[in-house]
C-alpha positions, 0 to 999 in steps of 0.5 A: 500499500502507498504512503498517503499523505494529508497535503492540504486542508481547509474549513470555513466557519460554521455557521446557523442555518439562514447565515450562510452562503449556499452550498456551492460557495461555501464548498468553493471557499473550503476547497480553495483553502486546502489547495492553497494549504497544500500549494496545489493548483486544482488540476493537479487533483485526478479523483474528487470526492463530495460529501453531503446529505440534503442536496440533489444528485451531482451537487458535487459537480456543482461545487467542484465546478466551481474550482475547475472543470477538468474532466476528472471523476466527481463521486457524490457520497451520501452516508448520514452523519459520516458522510465526510469521513466517507469521502475521506475514506474513498479518497485515501483508498484511491490514493493508497491502492495507487489508482491516483496519486492526488485526490480531493474530498470536500464535505458540505451542508446547506441545512434547515433549522430544527431537529433532523428528520426524513425527507422522503414520507412515501417509502420505507425509512432506513431506520425502520428497525431502529425505530421498532427497537427503540419503541420497544426499550425506551418508548418515547415515540414523540421525540425527535429521531436521533434525539430519542436514539442517542437519549436512550443510549445515555439512559441505558448507561446511566441504569448499567453503570449508575452514570449520573446526568451531571457527567453528560454536563460536565462533557458538555462544559469541557467542550465549550472550554475548548471552542473558546479557542477555536475561532472556526467554533459556533458557540465559542462561550464557556458554560458550566455543568450547572448552566448545562443542567439548568438548559431547558430539558428536551428528555427530563432526567436524561437530556438538556438541551445544551448536551445536543448539538445544534444544525449548522452550514458549513464545508471543509476539505482535505487533499491527499496525495501519495508520499512520492507525489508530495516529495516530487512536488515539494509538499507537505509529508508531516501528517500521514494516515497510518490507519482506517477503517470503515464499518457498518452495521452488526446483528448485535446493533439490534439483536443485543436488545440494548440502546448503547448497541444501537447507535453504534457502539460495535461498529465503532469499537471495531472500526478501532480495532481495525485502524489500530491494528493497521498502524500497529498502535493501541489507544495508549498511544493517542495524543488527541482525538476528534470523536462524534459528539453529536450529544454528550451522551454519544461522547461518552459512550465512544471513550469506552468504544475507543478503547480510550477506557474501560467500558463501564468506567467513562464516568470516572474518565470524565471526573478524573480529567482524563478527556481533556488537557492535563489528562490521558487525552485531549478529546475534541479540542476544537469544541467537537459538534456540541460547539461547531454544530454538525453540517452533516457532509463536512463534519468528518472533514472538519475533523481531519482538519482540527487534527492535521493542524494538531499535528503540524503544531498550527493549533494556537491556542488549542495546541496539544503539546507534543501531539505526535498520533491522532485518532478521528471517529466519525459515526452515521446512523443507519449505519457506518463509522470510519475511524482514522489514524493520522501520525506526524512524521 
């Protein structure tokens, strides 16, 4: 396999729906930032992958055509909340296999306000089985689907391990402290755990409003190249993707009758295990992590799935401060989805942007000291999970 380098990254600030330019404008800005960061012209790109969820077919062409019309393959990617990292996965495969020596992944989303929901009501929903299991385990059918799934998973952790609601509040407060140092985050005001607990209840005793990420609009991009191409063109070889895996649902998603499993625990654990094996490292070698905190509840569950702490010990992991600066791992130094928001197609590539800056030592006030190894975790229900490992060279 060819060594794959992250030659350039670009990201624009995420904003509330209605405050954004249209998707093609946002995508062009992020794409040009990545090209400028790499020092490359778009003509060098041999394959392009466009990640978005809410848009018409070939919106990827509309977006990439703002950068140039060179006749290359442009592949439109939709994998729910893991869309951006799926585009990255495909671009990395193309380079690692030797098919091309330069590929671009571009993620964007122009979202509407409010909770996520189905667009097509005249056909079976891909969440049919998810809904059936959730109905049986927790009910609460009046709640939006994502809130019901992840809230149910948080409730399961509370019942299994005695995790208190205050633990999720501490996770959200930590996210706000990190985001205060990130000019690209939407919410940069620090909030205390007490403020999180006092925010309006979305599910009494289970989740408050500040524990949920908001819908946002934005775009991010990454240019991946082979090591040979990078050296031939004088590009940066500072950051290498050394492991990457994508998983989809296992029978346990539904058969385990466990909301934690249903929101992707086993997908995340297996993707992480595969990526660790590829890179020849373990979780103990990580310095910095960007993980999928669509809800504070999922951040906590992901600590265990990714091997950052043993199963059932995430609450102690939080109270010991092992999820932040000065602890074992700095998780979501960007502020995560909870503070940046979650423009579905852009989220995975925004994680790539943050980790690339960290491994280059360019993250400014939020820099993780001596960061050399990083993990990215991006999860989409329905379902797919991508875990990517980066190492500084």
